[in-house]
C-alpha positions as CSV (number, residue, x, y, z in Angstrom):
1,M,151.8,-86.9,83.1
2,A,150.8,-88.3,86.4
3,D,147.3,-89.6,85.8
4,A,148.2,-92.4,83.4
5,D,151.1,-94.4,82.0
6,A,152.5,-93.1,78.7
7,G,151.5,-96.1,76.7
8,R,147.9,-96.2,78.1
9,P,145.1,-94.0,76.6
10,W,144.4,-91.1,78.9
11,W,140.7,-91.8,78.8
12,G,141.0,-95.4,80.1
13,P,138.0,-97.7,79.6
14,E,135.3,-94.9,79.9
15,G,136.4,-92.8,76.9
16,A,136.4,-89.0,76.5
17,T,133.8,-88.4,79.1
18,P,133.6,-84.9,80.7
19,R,135.2,-86.4,83.8
20,R,138.2,-87.8,81.9
21,V,138.6,-84.7,79.7
22,D,138.5,-82.6,82.8
23,A,141.1,-84.8,84.5
24,L,143.3,-84.7,81.4
25,L,143.3,-80.9,81.1
26,R,143.7,-80.4,84.9
27,S,146.7,-82.8,84.9
28,A,148.4,-81.0,82.0
29,V,147.9,-77.5,83.5
30,A,149.1,-78.8,86.9
31,E,152.3,-80.2,85.4
32,A,152.9,-77.0,83.6
33,A,152.4,-75.1,86.8
34,G,154.5,-77.5,88.9
35,R,151.5,-78.3,91.1
36,P,149.9,-81.6,92.1
37,P,146.7,-82.1,90.0
38,E,144.6,-82.6,93.1
39,T,145.3,-79.0,94.2
40,L,143.7,-77.6,91.1
41,P,139.9,-76.9,90.7
42,A,137.9,-78.6,87.9
43,A,138.9,-77.6,84.4
44,E,135.2,-77.6,83.3
45,P,135.8,-78.2,79.6
46,R,133.4,-76.8,77.1
47,R,132.7,-78.0,73.6
48,A,133.9,-75.6,70.9
49,G,133.2,-75.3,67.2
50,A,130.4,-77.1,65.3
51,P,127.6,-78.9,67.2
52,G,129.1,-82.3,66.5
53,S,132.7,-81.2,67.2
54,A,135.0,-83.2,69.4
55,R,136.9,-80.0,70.4
56,Y,137.0,-78.9,74.0
57,T,138.4,-75.8,75.7
58,T,139.2,-74.8,79.2
59,A,139.9,-71.4,80.8
60,L,141.8,-73.0,83.7
61,P,145.2,-71.2,82.9
62,L,143.4,-67.8,83.0
63,R,141.7,-68.7,86.3
64,L,145.0,-69.7,87.9
65,A,147.4,-67.1,86.4
66,R,147.2,-64.5,89.1
67,E,147.4,-67.1,91.9
68,L,150.5,-68.7,90.4
69,G,152.1,-65.5,89.4
70,M,152.5,-66.8,85.8
71,P,151.2,-65.4,82.5
72,A,148.2,-67.4,81.4
73,S,149.6,-67.7,77.9
74,R,152.8,-69.3,79.2
75,L,150.8,-71.7,81.5
76,A,148.6,-72.6,78.5
77,E,151.6,-73.2,76.3
78,G,153.2,-75.6,78.8
79,A,149.9,-77.5,79.1
80,V,149.6,-77.8,75.3
81,A,153.1,-79.2,75.0
82,R,152.2,-82.0,77.4
83,L,148.8,-82.7,75.8
84,L,150.4,-83.2,72.4
85,D,152.4,-86.1,73.9
86,R,149.3,-88.0,74.9
87,P,147.8,-90.8,72.7
88,Q,144.3,-90.2,71.4
89,V,144.6,-86.4,71.6
90,A,144.2,-85.4,68.0
91,G,145.3,-81.9,68.5
92,A,146.0,-79.2,71.2
93,R,146.6,-75.5,71.0
94,V,146.6,-72.2,72.9
95,E,143.5,-70.1,72.1
96,R,142.7,-66.5,72.9
97,G,145.8,-65.9,75.0
98,G,145.2,-68.4,77.7
99,F,142.5,-70.9,76.9
100,V,143.6,-74.4,76.1
101,G,141.9,-76.2,73.3
102,I,142.1,-79.9,72.5
103,E,140.5,-82.3,70.0
104,V,140.1,-85.9,71.0
105,A,140.4,-88.9,68.7
106,P,137.2,-90.5,67.3
107,R,137.7,-93.7,69.3
108,A,137.9,-91.8,72.5
109,R,134.5,-90.1,71.8
110,A,133.0,-93.5,70.8
111,A,134.1,-95.0,74.1
112,M,132.3,-92.1,75.9
113,V,129.1,-93.0,74.1
114,R,129.6,-96.6,75.2
115,T,130.0,-95.5,78.8
116,A,126.8,-93.4,78.7
117,A,124.9,-96.3,77.1
118,A,126.0,-98.7,79.9
119,D,125.1,-96.4,82.8
120,G,123.3,-93.1,82.0
121,A,122.9,-92.1,85.6
122,G,126.6,-92.8,86.4
123,F,127.6,-90.8,83.3
124,L,125.4,-87.8,84.0
125,Y,125.9,-87.6,87.8
126,A,129.7,-88.1,87.7
127,R,131.7,-85.6,89.8
128,L,134.2,-83.3,88.0
129,G,137.4,-82.1,89.6
130,P,139.6,-83.6,92.3
131,P,138.1,-86.3,94.6
132,E,138.4,-84.1,97.7
133,E,136.8,-81.0,96.1
134,A,134.4,-79.5,98.6
135,P,130.7,-80.3,98.0
136,V,128.5,-77.8,96.3
137,P,127.2,-75.2,98.8
138,G,123.7,-76.1,99.9
139,S,124.1,-79.9,99.6
140,P,121.4,-81.7,101.7
141,A,122.4,-83.1,105.0
142,R,123.2,-86.8,105.1
143,T,120.2,-87.5,107.3
144,Q,117.8,-86.2,104.6
145,D,116.3,-88.5,101.9
146,P,117.2,-86.5,98.8
147,W,115.1,-88.8,96.6
148,A,111.8,-88.1,98.5
149,L,109.3,-86.0,96.5
150,T,107.1,-83.4,98.1
151,P,103.4,-83.9,97.1
152,L,102.1,-81.1,94.8
153,H,98.4,-81.8,94.8
154,D,97.8,-80.6,98.4
155,A,99.6,-77.3,98.0
156,G,97.3,-74.4,98.9
157,T,98.2,-72.5,95.7
158,V,99.8,-73.2,92.3
159,A,102.7,-70.9,93.4
160,E,103.3,-73.1,96.5
161,A,103.3,-76.3,94.3
162,R,105.8,-74.6,92.1
163,T,108.0,-73.8,95.1
164,R,107.8,-77.4,96.2
165,A,108.7,-78.8,92.7
166,R,111.7,-76.5,92.4
167,G,112.9,-77.4,95.9
168,D,112.7,-81.1,95.0
169,A,114.7,-80.6,91.8
170,R,117.3,-78.6,93.6
171,R,117.7,-81.2,96.4
172,R,118.0,-84.0,93.9
173,M,120.5,-82.2,91.7
174,L,122.7,-81.4,94.7
175,A,122.7,-85.1,95.7
176,A,123.0,-86.4,92.2
177,E,126.4,-88.2,92.7
178,A,125.1,-90.1,95.7
179,L,121.8,-90.9,93.9
180,S,123.6,-92.7,91.1
181,G,121.8,-96.0,90.7
182,S,118.8,-94.9,92.8
183,G,115.4,-94.4,91.4
184,T,116.6,-94.6,87.7
185,A,116.5,-98.4,87.4
186,D,115.4,-100.0,84.2
187,G,111.8,-101.3,84.2
188,D,108.4,-100.7,82.6
189,T,107.1,-97.1,83.3
190,S,103.7,-96.1,82.1
191,W,102.4,-92.8,80.7
192,R,99.5,-93.1,83.1
193,D,99.2,-90.3,85.7
194,P,96.9,-90.8,88.7
195,H,96.1,-87.1,88.8
196,L,94.9,-87.1,85.2
197,D,92.9,-90.3,85.7
198,R,91.3,-89.0,88.9
199,G,90.3,-85.5,87.5
200,G,89.1,-82.6,89.5
201,G,90.6,-81.6,92.8
202,D,90.1,-79.5,96.0
203,T,92.9,-77.0,95.5
204,P,94.2,-74.9,92.5
205,A,97.3,-77.1,92.4
206,A,95.2,-80.3,92.3
207,R,93.0,-79.0,89.6
208,L,96.1,-78.1,87.5
209,L,97.5,-81.6,88.0
210,A,94.2,-83.0,86.7
211,V,94.6,-81.0,83.5
212,V,98.3,-81.3,82.7
213,G,99.6,-84.2,84.9
214,E,102.4,-84.2,87.4
215,A,105.2,-84.6,84.8
216,S,104.2,-81.5,82.8
217,A,103.6,-79.5,86.0
218,R,107.0,-80.3,87.5
219,T,108.7,-79.5,84.1
220,A,106.8,-76.3,83.8
221,F,107.6,-75.2,87.3
222,C,111.3,-75.8,86.8
223,R,111.6,-74.4,83.3
224,S,111.7,-70.7,84.2
225,P,114.8,-69.1,85.7
226,A,112.7,-66.6,87.7
227,E,111.7,-67.5,91.3
228,Q,108.7,-65.2,91.0
229,P,107.6,-64.9,87.3
230,R,105.7,-61.8,86.2
231,P,102.0,-62.3,85.7
232,G,101.4,-63.8,82.3
233,E,105.1,-64.6,81.8
234,E,105.9,-67.4,79.3
235,T,109.0,-69.5,78.9
236,G,108.2,-70.2,75.3
237,P,105.3,-70.0,72.8
238,G,102.1,-71.0,74.7
239,L,104.1,-72.1,77.8
240,P,103.1,-70.1,80.9
241,A,105.7,-70.0,83.6
242,V,103.0,-70.7,86.1
243,P,100.2,-72.6,84.3
244,T,96.8,-73.0,85.9
245,A,93.9,-75.3,85.3
246,E,92.1,-72.5,83.5
247,H,95.1,-71.5,81.4
248,P,97.4,-74.5,81.0
249,G,98.8,-73.5,77.6
250,A,100.7,-76.2,75.7
251,W,101.5,-78.0,79.0
252,A,98.2,-79.8,78.5
253,L,99.1,-81.1,75.1
254,G,100.6,-84.5,74.1
255,T,102.7,-83.0,71.3
256,A,106.1,-81.6,70.7
257,A,104.9,-78.2,71.7
258,N,105.0,-79.5,75.3
259,P,108.6,-79.8,76.4
260,A,107.7,-82.4,79.1
261,F,106.0,-84.6,76.4
262,A,108.9,-84.1,74.0
263,I,111.5,-85.3,76.6
264,R,109.4,-88.2,77.7
265,Y,108.5,-89.3,74.2
266,A,112.2,-89.3,73.1
267,H,113.0,-91.6,76.0
268,A,110.0,-93.9,75.2
269,H,111.0,-94.0,71.6
270,A,114.6,-94.9,72.4
271,V,113.7,-97.6,74.9
272,S,111.1,-99.0,72.5
273,T,113.7,-99.2,69.7
274,L,116.1,-101.1,72.0
275,R,113.2,-103.4,72.9
276,W,112.6,-104.1,69.2
277,A,116.3,-104.8,68.8
278,D,116.0,-107.6,71.4
279,Q,113.0,-109.0,69.7
280,V,114.6,-109.0,66.3
281,R,117.7,-110.7,67.7
282,E,115.6,-113.4,69.3
283,A,113.5,-113.8,66.1
284,Q,116.6,-114.2,64.0
285,V,117.6,-117.2,66.2
286,D,114.1,-118.6,65.7
287,G,114.1,-117.9,61.9
288,S,111.2,-115.5,62.0
289,V,111.3,-111.7,62.0
290,P,108.4,-109.6,63.3
291,S,107.1,-106.7,61.2
292,G,107.4,-103.1,62.4
293,P,110.0,-100.4,62.9
294,A,112.8,-102.2,64.6
295,A,116.5,-101.7,65.3
296,H,119.2,-104.1,66.1
297,G,120.8,-103.6,69.5
298,P,124.2,-104.7,70.7
299,G,122.7,-107.5,72.8
300,P,124.3,-109.3,75.8
301,G,128.0,-109.9,75.3
302,A,128.1,-108.4,71.7
303,D,130.4,-105.5,71.2
304,P,131.1,-104.2,67.7
305,G,134.0,-102.2,69.0
306,D,134.7,-98.5,69.4
307,A,136.0,-98.3,65.8
308,L,132.6,-99.1,64.3
309,L,130.9,-96.6,66.7
310,A,133.5,-94.0,65.8
311,A,132.6,-94.5,62.1
312,A,128.9,-94.1,62.9
313,L,129.7,-90.8,64.7
314,E,131.1,-89.3,61.5
315,A,127.6,-88.5,60.4
316,A,126.6,-85.0,61.5
317,P,123.4,-85.9,63.3
318,A,125.1,-88.7,65.2
319,A,128.0,-86.4,66.1
320,A,125.6,-83.7,67.3
321,L,123.9,-86.3,69.6
322,A,127.2,-87.4,71.0
323,G,128.1,-83.7,71.6
324,A,124.8,-83.2,73.4
325,L,125.5,-86.2,75.6
326,F,128.9,-84.8,76.5
327,D,127.3,-81.6,77.7
328,G,125.1,-83.3,80.3
329,P,127.5,-83.6,83.3
330,L,128.8,-80.1,82.7
331,V,125.3,-78.6,82.5
332,L,124.3,-80.5,85.7
333,R,127.4,-79.2,87.5
334,A,126.5,-75.6,86.5
335,A,122.9,-76.1,87.5
336,Q,124.0,-77.4,90.9
337,R,126.4,-74.5,91.5
338,R,123.9,-71.9,90.6
339,S,120.8,-73.7,92.0
340,E,119.0,-73.3,88.7
341,P,116.9,-76.3,87.7
342,H,115.8,-74.6,84.5
343,M,119.3,-75.3,83.1
344,L,118.7,-79.0,83.4
345,V,115.2,-78.7,81.8
346,R,116.6,-76.9,78.8
347,Y,119.4,-79.4,78.5
348,L,117.0,-82.3,78.4
349,E,115.0,-80.5,75.7
350,G,118.1,-80.1,73.6
351,L,119.1,-83.7,74.1
352,A,115.6,-84.9,73.1
353,A,115.7,-82.7,70.0
354,A,119.2,-84.0,69.0
355,Y,117.9,-87.6,69.5
356,H,114.9,-87.0,67.2
357,E,117.1,-85.2,64.6
358,W,119.4,-88.2,64.6
359,R,116.7,-90.8,64.2
360,N,114.9,-88.8,61.5
361,S,118.2,-88.6,59.6
362,G,118.4,-92.4,59.4
363,G,119.8,-93.2,62.8
364,G,116.7,-95.4,63.4
365,L,117.1,-98.8,61.7
366,T,114.7,-101.2,59.9
367,V,114.2,-104.9,60.4
368,E,115.2,-105.5,56.8
369,A,118.6,-103.9,57.2
370,I,119.5,-106.3,60.0
371,G,119.8,-109.3,57.8
372,E,122.8,-108.0,56.0
373,P,126.2,-109.0,57.6
374,A,127.7,-105.5,57.7
375,G,124.3,-104.0,58.6
376,G,124.1,-105.9,61.8
377,E,127.4,-104.6,63.1
378,S,126.7,-101.0,62.0
379,A,123.3,-101.2,63.7
380,S,124.8,-102.5,66.9
381,S,127.2,-99.6,67.1
382,R,124.4,-97.0,66.3
383,L,122.2,-98.6,69.0
384,R,124.8,-97.5,71.5
385,L,123.8,-94.0,70.8
386,C,120.1,-94.9,71.3
387,A,120.9,-96.5,74.7
388,A,123.0,-93.6,75.8
389,A,120.3,-91.1,74.9
390,A,117.7,-93.1,76.8
391,G,119.9,-93.5,79.9
392,V,120.8,-89.8,80.2
393,L,117.2,-88.7,79.5
394,R,116.0,-91.0,82.2
395,A,118.6,-89.9,84.7
396,G,118.0,-86.2,84.0
397,S,114.2,-86.5,84.2
398,A,114.6,-88.3,87.6
399,L,116.3,-85.3,89.0
400,L,113.3,-83.2,88.1
401,G,111.0,-85.8,89.8
402,V,109.6,-86.7,86.3
403,S,109.1,-90.3,85.3
404,A,110.4,-91.6,81.9
405,P,107.8,-93.8,80.0
406,T,109.2,-96.9,78.4
407,R,106.5,-97.6,75.7
408,L,105.1,-95.5,72.9
């Protein structure tokens, strides 16, 4: 196949990321069709099977069959034959008369987690499809600053504030690839919100911000698919689509019932765990170990290898978290194309839930476990998942205009 030498893994250094899986499938279908890969649209692979599965499918042969004058099943069969020749492809088959399904090797998925851990924004914002693919319709002009946020507090009505928040999210989503590395830098971010601290307000929007805070308001405004929700409409139990200061619902709570809090808390927990890992590593050098719920991170220059990470991903909660990470770039692409920020909100909620399920299952590590020789290596590999979740949660929240706190 054209995109890699036969002896080199198809996924290269970045692993089985959506971008690389997309390129692999597109290349296989292109070769079966006798077309250059760059002339085909994105394959847009989707996860199939169990939540933690490393199986992916594409409908690309079905989408191209009429244009190429070739039965979709024959095109899919040709693509599968080529995929089976590739290293680190654990299996490939024709599904449902024209879909192509593949299963990637464990180390390819482990390398994907490593890539997300190193650069969450770069992973989430990565473009799918050929390099020259046309930009998503509605992309902001180059002269605009896509990272600028429109103030919500001075909106005349809550409905106007909602329109502004959704516009900000749409603009940022459309410019995501160009924004990689902007506004998502590591650093200390507080839970403090000036609107909550200040209290009161001269407009309905300002009074709402004084009750729920800007992060919850922006999340609430973007969570509903409807542009004009019905009066009293909710997007979940106790979650009004258009909250007000008088009726904020769960958006005013600092609990898991508030999706904005759940997403931000997951990020704060993951970053705090990584911080503890650094402190434990430094304390081991000094001969002292601080007390508290710590975890051992990979640390500068330390790399336990993708084989260890692949072993960690055999546990169902870890595999489910890796699967949720894989979905991110695909959900973002769909949200861009449809101009629907609620898709990104729901994705981040799911990722936060997968992170909490993983840590509650034993993914979080104790200080005591770090002293054991094998435990340190295992902990290092599992901390890749922690860093990947933190990076993608931070990058996704930034597109909504929501900050990601770094301390519990």
